[in-house]
C-alpha positions as CSV (number, residue, x, y, z in Angstrom):
1,M,109.6,82.3,161.4
2,W,108.2,84.2,158.5
3,S,109.6,81.9,156.1
4,S,108.0,78.8,157.5
5,K,104.3,80.4,158.4
6,C,104.3,81.7,154.6
7,K,105.4,77.7,153.7
8,E,103.2,76.3,156.7
9,T,100.1,78.4,155.4
10,A,100.5,77.5,151.6
11,Q,101.1,73.8,152.4
12,E,97.3,73.5,154.2
13,V,96.0,74.9,150.8
14,A,97.6,72.1,148.8
15,S,96.9,69.6,151.3
16,R,93.0,70.4,151.1
17,W,93.0,70.5,147.7
18,E,95.0,67.1,147.7
19,M,92.2,66.0,150.1
20,L,89.1,67.6,147.8
21,F,91.0,67.3,144.0
22,K,89.3,63.7,143.1
23,H,85.6,64.7,145.2
24,E,85.6,68.2,143.4
25,V,86.4,66.7,139.8
26,L,83.6,63.9,140.2
27,S,81.2,66.1,141.5
28,S,81.3,68.5,138.6
29,L,80.5,65.8,136.0
30,E,77.0,64.9,134.9
31,T,77.6,61.5,134.5
32,P,79.7,58.8,136.9
33,L,82.9,57.3,135.2
34,P,83.4,56.7,132.4
35,V,82.4,59.6,130.5
36,E,83.6,61.5,128.0
37,E,87.8,62.1,127.5
38,E,87.1,65.7,126.7
39,G,84.7,66.4,129.3
40,L,87.0,65.2,131.9
41,G,90.2,66.3,130.9
42,F,88.2,69.4,130.8
43,R,86.6,69.5,134.3
44,I,90.3,68.1,135.6
45,E,91.7,71.3,134.1
46,L,89.2,73.4,135.6
47,T,89.9,72.1,139.2
48,K,93.3,72.5,139.2
49,G,92.7,76.2,138.0
50,K,91.1,76.6,141.5
51,A,93.4,75.0,143.2
52,R,96.1,77.5,141.8
53,E,93.9,80.4,142.4
54,E,93.4,79.3,145.9
55,L,97.0,79.3,146.6
56,A,97.7,82.4,144.8
57,R,95.2,84.0,147.6
58,V,98.3,83.1,150.2
59,Y,99.5,86.5,151.6
60,C,103.2,85.1,150.5
61,A,102.5,84.2,147.3
62,G,105.7,84.3,145.2
63,A,107.7,84.4,148.0
64,D,110.4,81.3,148.0
65,P,108.8,79.0,150.4
66,W,105.2,79.6,148.7
67,K,107.3,78.7,145.5
68,E,108.6,75.3,146.6
69,V,105.1,74.5,147.6
70,S,103.7,75.7,144.8
71,A,105.9,73.4,142.9
72,E,104.9,70.2,144.6
73,M,101.5,71.2,144.3
74,E,101.4,71.3,140.6
75,Q,103.1,67.9,140.6
76,Q,100.1,66.3,143.2
77,L,97.9,68.0,140.6
78,H,99.1,66.5,137.7
79,E,99.2,62.8,139.1
80,M,95.6,63.2,140.5
81,G,94.6,64.3,137.0
82,A,96.6,61.3,135.5
83,A,94.9,59.2,138.2
84,L,91.5,60.1,137.1
85,E,92.5,59.9,133.5
86,E,93.4,55.9,134.1
87,A,90.4,55.4,136.5
88,N,88.6,56.7,133.6
89,I,90.2,54.6,131.1
90,E,89.6,51.6,133.4
91,A,85.7,52.3,134.0
92,I,85.2,52.3,129.8
93,K,87.3,48.5,129.9
94,V,85.2,47.4,132.3
95,N,82.3,48.5,130.2
96,C,83.8,46.4,127.1
97,S,84.6,43.7,129.0
98,R,82.4,41.0,127.4
99,P,83.8,41.3,123.7
100,L,87.6,42.0,125.5
101,D,87.0,38.7,127.6
102,Q,85.8,36.8,124.5
103,L,89.2,38.0,122.5
104,K,91.2,37.3,125.1
105,A,90.4,33.3,125.5
106,E,90.3,33.3,121.2
107,L,94.0,34.8,121.7
108,A,95.2,32.0,123.5
109,E,95.9,30.0,120.7
110,E,97.4,32.8,119.0
111,A,100.0,33.5,121.9
112,S,101.5,29.5,121.3
113,R,102.5,31.0,117.8
114,F,104.2,34.0,119.0
115,Y,108.2,33.8,120.7
116,L,108.1,37.7,121.5
117,W,105.8,39.5,123.5
118,R,105.9,42.8,122.3
119,S,105.1,41.1,118.6
120,F,102.0,39.5,120.6
121,A,101.1,42.9,122.7
122,A,101.1,44.7,118.9
123,F,98.8,41.9,117.4
124,A,96.8,42.1,120.7
125,Q,96.2,45.6,120.5
126,Q,95.2,45.4,116.9
127,Q,92.5,43.1,117.5
128,A,91.4,44.4,120.2
129,E,90.8,47.9,118.8
130,L,89.2,46.4,115.7
131,L,86.7,44.6,117.5
132,L,86.0,48.0,119.9
133,L,85.4,49.9,116.9
134,S,82.9,47.3,115.1
135,A,81.2,46.6,118.2
136,N,81.0,50.1,119.6
137,L,77.0,50.1,119.2
138,E,76.8,47.0,120.9
139,I,78.8,48.1,123.9
140,N,76.6,49.3,127.1
141,S,78.4,53.0,127.5
142,N,77.9,56.5,127.7
143,V,80.9,57.0,126.2
144,N,81.7,57.5,122.3
145,L,84.5,54.9,121.7
146,S,86.4,57.5,119.3
147,A,90.0,55.8,117.6
148,A,92.0,57.3,120.1
149,L,89.9,56.5,123.2
150,V,89.7,52.6,121.9
151,S,93.7,52.9,121.2
152,R,94.2,53.6,124.9
153,V,91.4,51.4,126.3
154,S,93.4,48.5,124.4
155,V,96.7,49.6,125.3
156,H,95.7,49.3,128.9
157,W,93.8,46.2,128.7
158,V,96.9,44.7,127.2
159,H,99.0,45.7,129.9
160,T,96.0,44.8,132.7
161,E,94.8,41.9,130.8
162,L,96.6,40.0,129.1
163,K,100.4,40.7,130.0
164,R,100.4,38.7,133.5
165,E,98.6,35.9,131.7
166,Y,100.4,35.2,128.2
167,Q,104.3,37.0,128.7
168,P,105.1,33.8,130.9
169,L,103.9,31.8,128.1
170,I,105.6,33.8,124.8
171,H,108.7,34.0,127.2
172,A,108.9,30.1,127.6
173,N,108.4,29.9,123.4
174,F,111.3,32.1,123.0
175,F,113.5,30.1,125.6
176,A,112.4,27.0,123.8
177,L,113.1,28.0,120.5
178,L,117.0,28.8,121.8
179,Y,116.9,25.4,122.9
180,L,115.8,23.9,119.8
181,V,118.1,26.2,117.4
182,G,120.9,25.5,120.3
183,L,120.8,21.7,119.4
184,W,120.3,22.1,115.7
185,V,123.7,24.4,115.4
186,A,125.7,21.9,117.4
């Protein structure tokens, strides 16, 4: 009985933070997303700390049922923080969409010359990084595009924008090459 009440009380706290976490982090920021990664990371950690403190004040803190809920809440906090960081990267990508859309169109011809997706993805990421670093001043954003941030945005862009469009073409190139090699060998 005591064990189930302890778990129930701890779960109420964890559930409340599951609902409040995103709002708490976003409302603590001075501007809406996108924001500087360091600032967002700091706010995420502060909010995680508040959630942990509230859970630690539950009367049965340290008991096995509480520990179980605490571990689950830690996993949830991690996932929610990662989701906010991903949303921030997406918001930065949206701010950079004009130069990236232009690059995407330019890469259409390049894609026909590649036979392996990984090679093309690395090439496209490198081109995106060079473009974003050179266009940093022209991009309408309240976020300074550091080299590390540009790399993360570029990787995100390759996986969310280019992969579905160019991966089938590159796979077709590879299989066409295999077919031609097979004809030549035979």
